[in-house]
Backbone as JSON, one array per atom type, in Angstrom:
{
  "sequence": "MDQDQDQARPSRRAAFVAAGGVFAAGLALAGCGGKPEQKSPGGEVSAVEDLMREHGVLRRILIVYRETAGWLAAGRTDFDAAALGQAADLFRAFGEDYHERELEEQHVFPQLQKAGGPAAALVPVLLAQHARGRQATAFVRARCASGRIAPADAPALGKVLQDFARMYEAHTAFEDTVAFQAWRQSMSDKERETAGDQFEKVERSHFAGGGFEMAAGQVAQIEQKLGLADLARYTAGAVPAP",
  "N": [[-17.07, -94.13, 100.23], [-16.34, -94.73, 96.78], [-17.39, -97.18, 94.26], [-15.23, -98.01, 92.62], [-13.01, -97.4, 94.19], [-13.44, -99.1, 96.33], [-13.25, -101.6, 95.12], [-10.59, -101.5, 94.46], [-9.34, -101.71, 96.88], [-7.27, -103.89, 98.7], [-8.07, -107.19, 99.99], [-8.73, -107.49, 103.5], [-7.33, -109.56, 104.74], [-5.41, -110.37, 102.84], [-3.95, -108.01, 102.7], [-2.83, -107.97, 105.22], [-1.03, -110.1, 105.12], [0.76, -109.04, 103.25], [1.84, -107.07, 104.81], [3.43, -108.38, 106.57], [2.35, -110.63, 107.79], [3.17, -113.25, 108.0], [4.75, -113.83, 110.21], [2.94, -113.59, 112.38], [1.29, -115.64, 111.61], [2.83, -117.9, 112.14], [2.81, -117.86, 114.93], [0.09, -118.36, 115.47], [-0.24, -120.93, 114.54], [1.23, -122.52, 116.15], [0.12, -123.49, 118.48], [-1.25, -126.05, 120.65], [-0.35, -128.35, 119.35], [-1.45, -129.26, 116.95], [-1.93, -130.13, 113.44], [-0.32, -128.1, 110.91], [-2.15, -125.35, 109.62], [-3.78, -125.28, 106.51], [-3.01, -123.16, 103.78], [-4.65, -120.89, 101.55], [-4.4, -120.65, 97.91], [-3.89, -117.97, 97.38], [-2.49, -117.08, 99.57], [-3.78, -116.03, 101.79], [-4.48, -115.18, 105.2], [-5.6, -117.0, 108.14], [-8.85, -117.36, 109.8], [-8.41, -117.54, 112.53], [-6.02, -116.14, 112.85], [-6.9, -113.62, 112.08], [-8.63, -113.04, 114.23], [-6.73, -112.93, 116.29], [-5.05, -110.8, 115.57], [-6.85, -108.74, 115.73], [-7.18, -108.77, 118.47], [-4.73, -107.66, 119.06], [-5.08, -104.93, 118.46], [-6.99, -104.31, 120.42], [-5.5, -104.79, 122.71], [-3.72, -102.69, 122.59], [-5.4, -100.61, 123.23], [-5.85, -101.33, 125.86], [-3.35, -100.74, 126.92], [-3.42, -97.95, 126.8], [-5.45, -97.61, 128.68], [-4.2, -98.61, 131.05], [-2.04, -96.84, 131.34], [-3.32, -94.32, 131.62], [-4.82, -94.89, 133.87], [-2.81, -95.02, 135.78], [-2.02, -92.34, 135.8], [-4.35, -91.17, 136.86], [-4.44, -92.37, 139.37], [-2.33, -91.09, 140.51], [-3.38, -88.64, 140.91], [-3.63, -87.04, 138.69], [-5.47, -85.26, 136.35], [-5.35, -83.75, 134.11], [-4.98, -84.55, 131.5], [-5.86, -85.44, 128.07], [-9.0, -86.06, 128.19], [-11.0, -86.51, 126.38], [-9.77, -88.02, 124.41], [-9.33, -90.39, 125.79], [-11.98, -91.12, 126.12], [-12.55, -91.57, 123.43], [-11.03, -93.84, 123.02], [-12.49, -95.68, 124.53], [-14.86, -95.6, 123.07], [-13.97, -96.74, 120.67], [-13.26, -99.26, 121.59], [-15.77, -100.23, 122.21], [-17.13, -100.21, 119.67], [-15.42, -101.67, 117.9], [-14.33, -103.76, 119.46], [-16.4, -104.82, 121.16], [-19.05, -104.68, 119.87], [-18.46, -105.71, 117.35], [-16.09, -107.62, 117.24], [-16.49, -109.26, 119.58], [-19.38, -109.76, 119.78], [-20.23, -110.4, 117.11], [-18.32, -112.14, 115.98], [-16.93, -113.88, 117.93], [-19.06, -114.63, 119.75], [-21.07, -115.45, 118.01], [-19.92, -117.29, 116.28], [-17.44, -118.56, 117.16], [-17.69, -119.38, 119.95], [-20.13, -121.01, 120.05], [-19.29, -123.18, 118.42], [-17.16, -124.18, 119.93], [-18.54, -125.05, 122.22], [-20.07, -127.06, 121.11], [-18.07, -128.84, 120.35], [-16.95, -129.54, 122.78], [-14.86, -130.35, 125.69], [-11.87, -128.95, 127.34], [-11.69, -126.26, 126.4], [-14.34, -125.6, 125.88], [-15.32, -125.4, 128.44], [-14.4, -122.94, 129.19], [-16.08, -121.09, 128.03], [-18.48, -120.05, 129.43], [-17.21, -118.37, 131.33], [-15.8, -116.61, 129.66], [-17.95, -115.35, 128.37], [-19.17, -114.11, 130.58], [-17.17, -112.31, 131.21], [-17.16, -110.74, 128.92], [-19.62, -109.45, 129.32], [-19.12, -108.03, 131.72], [-17.07, -106.41, 130.84], [-18.44, -104.75, 129.04], [-19.97, -103.26, 130.78], [-17.93, -101.85, 132.06], [-16.89, -100.37, 129.89], [-19.09, -98.71, 129.29], [-19.11, -97.2, 131.64], [-16.62, -95.84, 131.52], [-16.97, -94.34, 129.17], [-19.08, -92.68, 129.96], [-17.9, -91.17, 132.04], [-16.04, -89.73, 130.66], [-17.42, -88.19, 128.91], [-17.83, -85.42, 128.93], [-15.44, -84.37, 128.15], [-13.6, -83.79, 130.03], [-12.24, -84.86, 133.16], [-13.73, -85.11, 136.21], [-12.23, -84.31, 139.3], [-13.28, -85.7, 141.51], [-14.18, -88.01, 140.35], [-11.96, -89.39, 139.61], [-10.61, -91.47, 141.22], [-12.41, -93.74, 141.13], [-12.71, -94.08, 138.36], [-10.06, -94.62, 137.58], [-9.67, -97.08, 138.88], [-11.57, -98.72, 137.6], [-10.54, -98.71, 134.98], [-8.04, -99.94, 135.4], [-8.79, -102.44, 136.46], [-10.32, -103.45, 134.36], [-8.38, -103.63, 132.3], [-6.64, -105.56, 133.41], [-8.36, -107.81, 133.56], [-9.01, -108.18, 130.81], [-6.58, -108.61, 129.59], [-5.87, -111.16, 130.56], [-8.09, -112.51, 129.57], [-7.89, -112.3, 126.71], [-5.46, -113.62, 126.4], [-6.03, -116.28, 127.2], [-7.96, -116.84, 125.28], [-6.46, -116.65, 122.88], [-4.53, -118.7, 123.18], [-5.84, -121.0, 124.0], [-8.77, -121.17, 123.52], [-9.11, -120.25, 120.78], [-7.33, -121.91, 119.45], [-8.37, -124.45, 119.96], [-10.79, -124.14, 118.67], [-9.95, -123.88, 116.01], [-8.86, -126.45, 115.61], [-11.12, -127.97, 115.77], [-12.37, -127.91, 113.34], [-12.62, -128.75, 109.84], [-10.3, -128.33, 107.05], [-11.73, -127.08, 104.99], [-13.9, -126.0, 106.38], [-12.56, -124.15, 107.97], [-11.63, -122.41, 106.03], [-14.07, -121.45, 105.06], [-14.97, -120.15, 107.37], [-13.13, -118.04, 107.52], [-13.88, -116.58, 105.24], [-16.49, -115.88, 105.96], [-15.98, -114.24, 108.18], [-14.7, -112.1, 106.97], [-16.77, -111.05, 105.43], [-18.54, -110.26, 107.45], [-17.02, -108.26, 108.66], [-16.81, -106.37, 106.62], [-19.49, -105.69, 106.34], [-19.9, -104.35, 108.71], [-18.06, -102.22, 108.72], [-17.79, -101.21, 106.19], [-15.52, -101.68, 104.66], [-12.04, -102.11, 105.4], [-11.98, -103.11, 108.54], [-10.03, -103.75, 110.5], [-7.8, -102.24, 109.67], [-8.91, -99.68, 109.91], [-9.43, -99.58, 112.72], [-6.84, -99.94, 113.79], [-5.62, -97.65, 112.82], [-7.11, -95.66, 114.15], [-6.55, -96.18, 116.87], [-3.87, -95.55, 116.9], [-3.95, -92.8, 116.48], [-5.2, -91.99, 118.86], [-3.25, -92.73, 120.72], [-1.27, -90.9, 119.98], [-2.49, -88.46, 120.71], [-2.5, -88.65, 123.47], [0.14, -88.81, 124.11], [1.35, -91.3, 124.06], [2.48, -92.78, 122.07], [5.08, -93.58, 121.5], [6.96, -96.39, 121.32], [9.3, -96.86, 122.74], [8.97, -95.76, 125.26], [7.97, -97.69, 126.86], [9.95, -99.44, 127.46], [11.6, -101.55, 129.7], [13.16, -100.59, 132.8], [16.63, -100.42, 133.89], [18.01, -103.51, 134.92], [18.79, -104.86, 138.06], [21.96, -106.28, 138.98], [22.37, -109.83, 139.22]],
  "CA": [[-16.09, -94.64, 99.26], [-17.05, -95.17, 95.58], [-17.22, -98.61, 93.94], [-13.9, -98.27, 92.09], [-12.06, -97.41, 95.29], [-13.66, -100.3, 97.14], [-12.71, -102.73, 94.38], [-9.14, -101.39, 94.46], [-8.82, -102.03, 98.21], [-6.98, -105.32, 98.89], [-8.8, -107.79, 101.09], [-8.05, -107.22, 104.77], [-6.41, -110.64, 105.07], [-4.27, -110.31, 101.92], [-3.14, -106.87, 103.1], [-2.08, -108.33, 106.41], [0.12, -110.89, 104.67], [1.72, -108.13, 102.63], [2.47, -106.27, 105.86], [4.29, -109.2, 107.43], [1.53, -111.53, 108.59], [3.74, -114.6, 108.12], [5.2, -114.02, 111.59], [1.75, -113.87, 113.19], [0.79, -116.96, 111.23], [3.58, -118.9, 112.88], [2.32, -117.89, 116.31], [-1.24, -118.96, 115.54], [-0.21, -122.35, 114.2], [2.11, -123.25, 117.06], [-0.57, -123.97, 119.67], [-2.01, -127.3, 120.81], [0.26, -129.51, 118.7], [-2.2, -129.71, 115.79], [-1.2, -130.01, 112.18], [-0.38, -126.74, 110.4], [-3.34, -125.01, 108.87], [-3.52, -125.12, 105.08], [-3.23, -121.83, 103.23], [-5.24, -120.82, 100.22], [-3.37, -120.31, 96.92], [-3.56, -116.55, 97.43], [-1.7, -116.77, 100.74], [-4.55, -115.3, 102.79], [-4.33, -115.74, 106.54], [-6.78, -117.71, 108.63], [-9.77, -116.68, 110.7], [-7.78, -117.46, 113.86], [-5.06, -115.03, 112.8], [-7.69, -112.39, 112.09], [-9.06, -112.81, 115.61], [-5.58, -112.59, 117.13], [-4.56, -109.44, 115.28], [-7.83, -107.83, 116.31], [-6.79, -108.68, 119.88], [-3.61, -106.73, 119.14], [-5.64, -103.57, 118.54], [-7.63, -104.15, 121.72], [-4.44, -104.7, 123.73], [-3.17, -101.32, 122.56], [-6.32, -99.8, 124.03], [-5.58, -101.66, 127.26], [-2.17, -99.97, 127.32], [-3.94, -96.61, 127.07], [-6.17, -97.68, 129.96], [-3.27, -98.77, 132.17], [-1.26, -95.62, 131.5], [-4.16, -93.26, 132.17], [-5.17, -95.28, 135.24], [-1.69, -94.6, 136.61], [-2.11, -90.89, 135.99], [-5.46, -90.88, 137.76], [-4.04, -92.79, 140.72], [-1.4, -90.07, 141.0], [-4.12, -87.39, 141.05], [-3.55, -86.22, 137.48], [-6.67, -85.27, 135.51], [-5.19, -82.7, 133.1], [-4.72, -85.1, 130.17], [-6.96, -85.34, 127.1], [-10.03, -87.02, 128.55], [-11.77, -86.84, 125.18], [-9.06, -89.11, 123.74], [-9.64, -91.61, 126.55], [-13.34, -91.47, 125.73], [-12.49, -92.14, 122.08], [-10.52, -95.21, 123.17], [-13.63, -96.5, 124.96], [-15.77, -95.69, 121.92], [-13.4, -97.7, 119.74], [-13.38, -100.59, 122.17], [-17.17, -100.67, 122.08], [-17.5, -100.47, 118.28], [-14.58, -102.69, 117.28], [-14.13, -104.9, 120.34], [-17.62, -105.41, 121.71], [-20.13, -104.87, 118.91], [-18.0, -106.49, 116.19], [-15.24, -108.77, 117.54], [-17.11, -110.15, 120.56], [-20.76, -110.19, 119.47], [-20.43, -110.93, 115.76], [-17.39, -113.21, 115.65], [-16.76, -114.86, 119.0], [-20.31, -115.15, 120.32], [-21.9, -116.05, 116.97], [-19.23, -118.35, 115.54], [-16.4, -119.31, 117.88], [-18.15, -120.02, 121.18], [-21.03, -122.14, 119.8], [-18.52, -124.32, 117.92], [-16.43, -124.74, 121.07], [-19.48, -125.79, 123.07], [-20.43, -128.27, 120.37], [-16.93, -129.76, 120.35], [-16.68, -129.98, 124.15], [-13.48, -130.32, 126.13], [-11.45, -127.86, 128.24], [-12.0, -124.93, 125.85], [-15.77, -125.36, 126.05], [-15.54, -125.01, 129.83], [-14.06, -121.53, 129.33], [-17.06, -120.22, 127.39], [-19.28, -119.25, 130.37], [-16.38, -117.32, 131.92], [-15.54, -115.62, 128.61], [-19.18, -114.57, 128.18], [-19.35, -113.25, 131.76], [-16.2, -111.23, 131.11], [-17.69, -109.82, 127.91], [-20.67, -108.63, 129.93], [-18.49, -107.11, 132.66], [-16.34, -105.43, 130.05], [-19.38, -103.77, 128.49], [-20.3, -102.35, 131.88], [-16.77, -100.98, 132.24], [-16.83, -99.45, 128.77], [-20.14, -97.71, 129.49], [-18.68, -96.33, 132.74], [-15.56, -94.98, 131.03], [-17.55, -93.39, 128.22], [-19.88, -91.69, 130.7], [-17.04, -90.28, 132.81], [-15.24, -88.92, 129.74], [-18.31, -87.58, 127.92], [-17.71, -83.96, 128.94], [-14.11, -83.98, 127.68], [-12.72, -83.6, 131.18], [-12.52, -85.79, 134.25], [-13.89, -84.43, 137.5], [-11.32, -84.9, 140.3], [-13.99, -86.65, 142.38], [-14.39, -89.26, 139.6], [-10.68, -89.98, 139.24], [-10.28, -92.77, 141.83], [-13.25, -94.82, 140.61], [-12.39, -94.29, 136.95], [-8.77, -95.3, 137.52], [-9.83, -98.49, 139.28], [-12.28, -99.42, 136.53], [-9.6, -98.89, 133.88], [-7.02, -100.92, 135.79], [-9.43, -103.76, 136.59], [-10.7, -103.9, 133.02], [-7.17, -104.04, 131.59], [-6.19, -106.82, 134.0], [-9.26, -108.87, 133.13], [-9.0, -108.43, 129.37], [-5.3, -109.2, 129.22], [-6.01, -112.59, 130.79], [-9.15, -112.98, 128.68], [-7.36, -112.49, 125.36], [-4.39, -114.63, 126.43], [-6.66, -117.6, 127.21], [-8.59, -117.06, 123.97], [-5.45, -116.87, 121.84], [-3.74, -119.91, 123.36], [-6.69, -122.16, 124.28], [-10.06, -121.19, 122.83], [-8.99, -120.15, 119.33], [-6.63, -123.08, 118.93], [-9.33, -125.56, 119.98], [-11.76, -123.85, 117.61], [-9.3, -124.22, 114.73], [-8.7, -127.89, 115.5], [-12.43, -128.62, 115.69], [-12.91, -127.75, 112.0], [-11.85, -129.23, 108.68], [-9.67, -127.26, 106.28], [-12.78, -126.37, 104.26], [-14.66, -125.22, 107.35], [-11.74, -123.01, 108.37], [-11.64, -121.47, 104.91], [-15.39, -120.83, 105.05], [-15.02, -119.21, 108.49], [-12.4, -116.84, 107.13], [-14.71, -115.82, 104.3], [-17.6, -115.33, 106.74], [-15.47, -113.15, 109.0], [-14.44, -110.94, 106.13], [-18.07, -110.47, 105.08], [-19.06, -109.57, 108.64], [-16.24, -107.03, 108.85], [-17.18, -105.38, 105.6], [-20.84, -105.21, 106.62], [-19.82, -103.43, 109.85], [-17.18, -101.06, 108.55], [-17.76, -100.81, 104.77], [-14.13, -101.72, 104.24], [-11.13, -102.81, 106.29], [-12.18, -102.75, 109.94], [-8.77, -103.81, 111.23], [-7.0, -101.07, 109.3], [-9.56, -98.53, 110.52], [-9.23, -99.58, 114.16], [-5.43, -99.72, 114.07], [-5.36, -96.23, 112.57], [-7.73, -94.86, 115.2], [-5.83, -96.32, 118.14], [-2.61, -94.81, 116.76], [-4.27, -91.39, 116.69], [-5.46, -91.82, 120.29], [-1.95, -92.77, 121.38], [-0.6, -89.62, 119.71], [-3.13, -87.4, 121.5], [-2.18, -88.83, 124.89], [1.58, -88.9, 124.29], [1.67, -92.7, 124.36], [2.74, -93.46, 120.79], [6.47, -94.01, 121.36], [7.16, -97.72, 121.92], [10.45, -96.84, 123.63], [8.58, -95.35, 126.61], [7.58, -98.89, 127.61], [11.12, -100.26, 127.7], [11.85, -101.71, 131.14], [14.36, -99.95, 133.35], [17.82, -101.26, 134.09], [17.79, -104.62, 135.83], [19.93, -105.02, 138.96], [22.8, -107.47, 138.77], [21.93, -110.96, 140.06]],
  "C": [[-16.83, -95.14, 98.02], [-16.67, -96.6, 95.24], [-15.82, -98.91, 93.45], [-12.87, -98.33, 93.2], [-12.19, -98.67, 96.11], [-13.09, -101.53, 96.46], [-11.18, -102.71, 94.39], [-8.53, -101.76, 95.79], [-8.48, -103.53, 98.29], [-7.81, -105.87, 100.02], [-8.01, -107.58, 102.36], [-7.04, -108.29, 105.09], [-5.2, -110.64, 104.15], [-3.35, -109.15, 102.28], [-2.29, -107.18, 104.32], [-0.86, -109.17, 106.06], [1.19, -109.98, 104.08], [2.47, -107.32, 103.66], [3.33, -107.09, 106.8], [3.53, -110.19, 108.27], [2.1, -112.92, 108.73], [4.2, -114.86, 109.55], [4.03, -114.34, 112.5], [1.18, -115.23, 112.87], [1.51, -118.05, 111.99], [3.13, -118.99, 114.31], [1.0, -118.62, 116.4], [-1.19, -120.46, 115.33], [0.58, -123.19, 115.2], [1.36, -123.94, 118.19], [-1.15, -125.36, 119.52], [-1.46, -128.49, 120.05], [-0.5, -130.02, 117.5], [-1.4, -129.55, 114.52], [-1.33, -128.59, 111.65], [-1.61, -126.54, 109.54], [-2.99, -124.77, 107.41], [-3.85, -123.71, 104.64], [-3.9, -121.92, 101.87], [-4.16, -120.42, 99.22], [-2.97, -118.85, 96.97], [-2.76, -116.16, 98.65], [-2.45, -116.02, 101.81], [-4.42, -115.99, 104.14], [-5.66, -116.26, 107.05], [-7.65, -116.84, 109.5], [-9.17, -116.53, 112.08], [-6.79, -116.29, 113.9], [-5.77, -113.68, 112.77], [-8.13, -112.05, 113.51], [-7.89, -112.33, 116.47], [-5.04, -111.2, 116.81], [-5.56, -108.4, 115.75], [-7.59, -107.68, 117.81], [-5.61, -107.72, 120.04], [-4.07, -105.3, 119.24], [-6.23, -103.34, 119.93], [-6.59, -104.06, 122.84], [-3.8, -103.32, 123.73], [-4.1, -100.36, 123.3], [-6.12, -100.08, 125.52], [-4.34, -100.93, 127.78], [-2.57, -98.54, 127.64], [-4.64, -96.59, 128.43], [-5.21, -97.76, 131.14], [-2.48, -97.48, 132.41], [-2.12, -94.51, 132.12], [-4.64, -93.6, 133.58], [-4.06, -94.88, 136.2], [-1.7, -93.11, 136.85], [-3.2, -90.52, 136.99], [-5.12, -91.25, 139.2], [-3.09, -91.78, 141.36], [-2.07, -88.7, 141.14], [-4.1, -86.5, 139.83], [-4.82, -86.37, 136.66], [-6.56, -84.28, 134.35], [-4.89, -83.24, 131.71], [-5.98, -85.02, 129.32], [-8.0, -86.42, 127.38], [-10.88, -87.42, 127.35], [-11.1, -87.99, 124.42], [-9.29, -90.43, 124.46], [-11.06, -92.07, 126.23], [-13.39, -92.08, 124.34], [-11.96, -93.56, 122.11], [-11.65, -96.14, 123.59], [-14.65, -96.65, 123.84], [-15.28, -96.75, 120.93], [-13.5, -99.11, 120.29], [-14.81, -101.1, 122.03], [-17.47, -101.07, 120.64], [-16.73, -101.65, 117.69], [-14.48, -103.94, 118.14], [-15.42, -105.59, 120.73], [-18.67, -105.7, 120.64], [-19.73, -105.76, 117.74], [-17.27, -107.76, 116.63], [-15.93, -109.75, 118.49], [-18.46, -110.68, 120.08], [-20.86, -110.93, 118.15], [-19.52, -112.11, 115.42], [-17.33, -114.27, 116.75], [-18.09, -115.48, 119.44], [-21.21, -115.82, 119.28], [-21.24, -117.25, 116.3], [-18.31, -119.2, 116.41], [-16.99, -120.07, 119.07], [-19.14, -121.16, 120.93], [-20.29, -123.38, 119.29], [-17.72, -124.98, 119.04], [-17.35, -125.57, 121.96], [-19.93, -127.08, 122.42], [-19.32, -129.31, 120.45], [-16.63, -130.3, 121.75], [-15.21, -129.86, 124.51], [-13.15, -129.11, 126.98], [-11.81, -126.48, 127.71], [-13.48, -124.6, 126.01], [-16.08, -124.9, 127.47], [-15.2, -123.55, 130.08], [-15.19, -120.61, 128.88], [-17.91, -119.44, 128.38], [-18.49, -118.12, 131.02], [-16.1, -116.23, 130.9], [-16.76, -114.75, 128.38], [-19.42, -113.62, 129.36], [-18.37, -112.07, 131.7], [-16.57, -110.25, 130.0], [-18.71, -108.88, 128.53], [-20.07, -107.61, 130.91], [-17.72, -106.03, 131.92], [-17.25, -104.37, 129.46], [-19.84, -102.79, 129.55], [-19.16, -101.36, 132.1], [-16.67, -99.95, 131.13], [-17.88, -98.35, 128.91], [-19.74, -96.72, 130.58], [-17.62, -95.34, 132.25], [-16.11, -93.92, 130.08], [-18.34, -92.29, 128.95], [-18.99, -90.69, 131.43], [-16.2, -89.37, 131.92], [-16.1, -88.1, 128.78], [-18.16, -86.06, 127.83], [-16.39, -83.47, 128.4], [-13.15, -83.67, 128.79], [-13.14, -84.57, 132.28], [-12.6, -85.01, 135.56], [-12.95, -85.09, 138.51], [-12.01, -85.92, 141.2], [-14.2, -88.0, 141.7], [-13.1, -90.04, 139.38], [-10.41, -91.32, 139.91], [-11.1, -93.93, 141.26], [-12.93, -95.12, 139.16], [-11.06, -95.02, 136.81], [-8.87, -96.76, 137.87], [-10.53, -99.29, 138.2], [-11.34, -99.69, 135.36], [-8.59, -99.98, 134.2], [-7.61, -102.33, 135.86], [-9.81, -104.32, 135.22], [-9.49, -104.4, 132.26], [-6.65, -105.38, 132.1], [-7.05, -107.98, 133.51], [-9.08, -109.2, 131.65], [-7.66, -108.95, 128.89], [-5.33, -110.72, 129.43], [-7.01, -113.21, 129.81], [-8.59, -113.26, 127.28], [-6.24, -113.53, 125.32], [-4.97, -116.04, 126.41], [-7.37, -117.87, 125.88], [-7.55, -117.41, 122.92], [-4.8, -118.25, 121.95], [-4.58, -121.17, 123.61], [-7.91, -122.17, 123.38], [-9.91, -121.18, 121.31], [-8.29, -121.37, 118.74], [-7.55, -124.3, 118.92], [-10.38, -125.37, 118.89], [-11.19, -124.24, 116.25], [-9.24, -125.73, 114.56], [-10.04, -128.62, 115.36], [-13.02, -128.62, 114.29], [-12.01, -128.39, 110.95], [-11.21, -128.03, 107.98], [-10.73, -126.42, 105.56], [-13.59, -125.49, 105.2], [-13.86, -124.0, 107.82], [-11.7, -121.96, 107.27], [-12.98, -120.72, 104.85], [-15.51, -119.82, 106.18], [-14.28, -117.93, 108.17], [-13.2, -115.96, 106.2], [-15.88, -115.16, 105.04], [-17.14, -114.13, 107.56], [-15.23, -111.9, 108.16], [-15.75, -110.26, 105.71], [-18.66, -109.69, 106.25], [-18.32, -108.24, 108.84], [-16.66, -105.97, 107.85], [-18.6, -104.86, 105.81], [-20.85, -104.21, 107.78], [-19.13, -102.13, 109.49], [-17.07, -100.58, 107.11], [-16.32, -100.74, 104.26], [-13.3, -102.47, 105.25], [-11.27, -102.36, 107.72], [-10.89, -102.76, 110.74], [-7.92, -102.58, 110.94], [-7.58, -99.81, 109.92], [-9.26, -98.46, 112.01], [-7.77, -99.32, 114.52], [-5.05, -98.26, 113.85], [-5.92, -95.34, 113.67], [-6.97, -94.97, 116.52], [-4.49, -95.59, 118.07], [-2.84, -93.32, 116.98], [-4.51, -91.09, 118.17], [-4.15, -91.81, 121.06], [-1.2, -91.45, 121.19], [-1.18, -88.51, 120.59], [-2.74, -87.46, 122.96], [-0.67, -88.91, 125.16], [2.06, -90.3, 124.59], [2.11, -93.48, 123.12], [4.15, -94.03, 120.67], [6.69, -95.34, 122.08], [8.29, -97.71, 122.94], [10.07, -96.46, 125.06], [8.25, -96.56, 127.5], [8.76, -99.83, 127.89], [11.38, -100.34, 129.21], [13.13, -101.02, 131.55], [15.49, -100.94, 133.53], [17.53, -102.31, 135.17], [19.0, -104.76, 136.75], [20.72, -106.29, 138.66], [22.3, -108.59, 139.67], [22.7, -111.02, 141.38]]
}
């Protein structure tokens, strides 16, 4: 991308507000009973909201994992294994190398440990789950590297996908509602503003532009390849009368 195009790109946080980030902002500010977070004059969203929307991308990958795990459990291996491998590649690049290592492990977790309290007690478990998740990602990538899944690999791959999705759903829920809220409350308004600026710099150094937009676009393409893009497919069935 040339310099003029890069300068024309809105900041990732300002773009999120334009797309409807006010709703997500309300979710992020509701936790722990703390005072509402102050906004900058430009209306940019906070570092906590950035972390939570990145979790949204990762949760969409978990949906891919759960759906394909179900296919594998049923003995189906005729789907696009390369697309599943691309989902694992995206989780590694966006989730592990960037979101976990560069943001959470370098900024969020050390601050939580410094502040102490219940959220600090979560950090060793969160780190252990990061490590286990990286093992799972490596396994998925290896099994999908050829573009097809060997029938003999299907049971183990399905279990890894299912177990990973279960773990990471709980992991992100505890981070969103406990760890990130405690992290926000441990900082002054100025420190929170500085954290947001730091996060944006880290993202641009990793992705030379909007990492969130890139990742959201890639996961949408993966969903299309696997036939998982229609939100209506996830609507629950009819509920029996009480």
